[in-house]
Structures are given as C-alpha cells and as structure tokens.
N, C-alpha and C positions, 0 to 999 in steps of 0.2 A: 351807687347809682340807684335811683328810685325807679321801680318798674311799675307802671300803671297801664292797664289795658293792653298788656303785652308789649309795651314799648319802653325801652330804656331811656330815661330822661337824662340829659346832660347835667352833671353836678354843678358846674360853675355858672349856669344861666339862672336868671331870675325865674321864678315859678310861672309868672304869666307868659313869658316867652317860651319856656320849655314845655308848657302843656300844649302849645300849638304844633308839637312834633306828632301829636296823636292825630291820625286822620279822622276828620269830621269834627274837629274842635278848632274853631278859629278864635279870632281876637274877641269877638262879642261873647262867644260861648264861654271863654276863659273867665270873664268877668262874672258871669252868672254861677259858674261851677265853683269859684273861689268864695263868692258871697254865700252860697248854699252851705259849703263846708267850714265857713268861718276861719279862713286862712288869709293872711295878708299876702298880696300879690308881689310885694317887693322882696320877699325873702328868697334866698338861694335854695336850689333843690337839695344840696347837701345838708341843710339844716332842718329838713323835715324828719319828723319822727315816723315810726311805723304806723302808729295810730293816725296820724294826719294823712299819711299815704293811703291808708284803708278808707278813710273818710272820703277823699277825693275819688278813689275807685268806685265806692258805693253810689256817689252822686252820678258819676259817669254811667254806671251800669243801670241805674234806675231811670234816667231821664234822657239819654242820648244813644244814638246808633253810632258806633265808632269801629275803627279798624276793620276786622274780618267781616263782620255782619254788614257794614256799610259797603265794602267792596263787592260782596256777594249780591247785595240788593242792587247795586248799580249794574253789575254784570247781567242779572236777571231781566232788569229793565231794557238794556240794550238787546238782549236775546228776544224778548217779547216784541220789540219793535221790528226786528228783522223777520220774526215769524209771521206777523200780520202784513208784512209787505209795505210798511209805511215809508214815506220819503225819507225820514230820518233814519229808518232802519237800513235802507239801501245805501245811504251816504256812509254809515258806519261800516257796512260790508266792503265798500269800495275804498275805505280809508280816506275819505274826504271830509272836509268840515260839514257839520250837520246843522249849523244855526245861521246859514245865509251869508257867510263870509265870502269875499271874492277870492277866486282861485287862479285867475289869470296871472296875477303878478306876485300874490302872497301864498301863504299856506305851505311854505317849505318844510316846516316841522312835521306837519301832517302827511304831505305827499312824499316826503323823502328827497333823496339827492336828485339834482336835475339830470334828466337823460336827453341828450342832445340828439335830435332827429334830423337828418338831412345834411346840415352844415357840419364841416369839420375844420379843425385848426390847421394851419400850414404844416406844422410839424408832423401831426398825426397822419395828414394825407401823403407827405413825403415817405413816411415809414410804410404806409400801406402800398404806395407805388413800387418801393424797392422790394418788398416781400413778393408781390404778384409778378414782377417783371421776370421773364426767362433769363437764366444765367448763360453768358457766352463762354464757350470753350476755346 
C-alpha cells in the first residue's frame, strides 16, 4: 500500500480514483496533481515506485491543503463564525443546516432521529396505560 499525506491508498484501484481518498483532493485536483508529477492516471497504485510516490507527495505538500491541515482550517473557520455570533455560526451550534436548506421536512441527517412530541402509537399508549394503572389485589 502506498502512503501519501498520511493516507493508505488501496492497491487495486486506479491512481486517479485512489487519490480521491485523500481529504481535500477531488477529481479535478487529481488531474492537476498527476499532470504535475508526470504519472499516468490509469496505472494501479500497486505499480507505483517509491520515487513516484514521493513525487506525488511533494506536489500535494507544495500546492494543496490536505488532511489534517484542512480539517483544522475548517474547524477554525466554524469556531470563528460561532465566536462572532453570525447566523451561520448559530446554525452550526444548534446542529442545523447553515446554508438555507428547509428543515420542516428534510435535514434528517443533520438533525438526528425523529423525536415524536404529543402523538403516540397505539401500542406505546397501551403499554403506558398498563404501567400507570394501579394493580388490583
């Protein structure tokens, strides 16, 4: 397995697909990186030599913010938004979508599991009634 920017790339994948496993490197950036390092995109990761791996690593280090640095930068940006009290910062604090998406019917991933308020299913209501009813002797 080739290790670039702290990420183990899968051996059987093509190089252009495997490089997208690195956070901050998408499809368009892959093309630029491979062009700069003069490596064919259709090659498999297992066929890379150490010298070619180092070339890709140097190109990424020189021109792109990836992995840990990128995560830190994003976290700092969100922290700054929270501190200045911006609308986006408060949305991040409340774990709600920050870019204007509707939340009445969607945003389940961001908001989490549904919490039913008021209405109960018949089965749940029957269970609650049997628990609260006094026992007869």
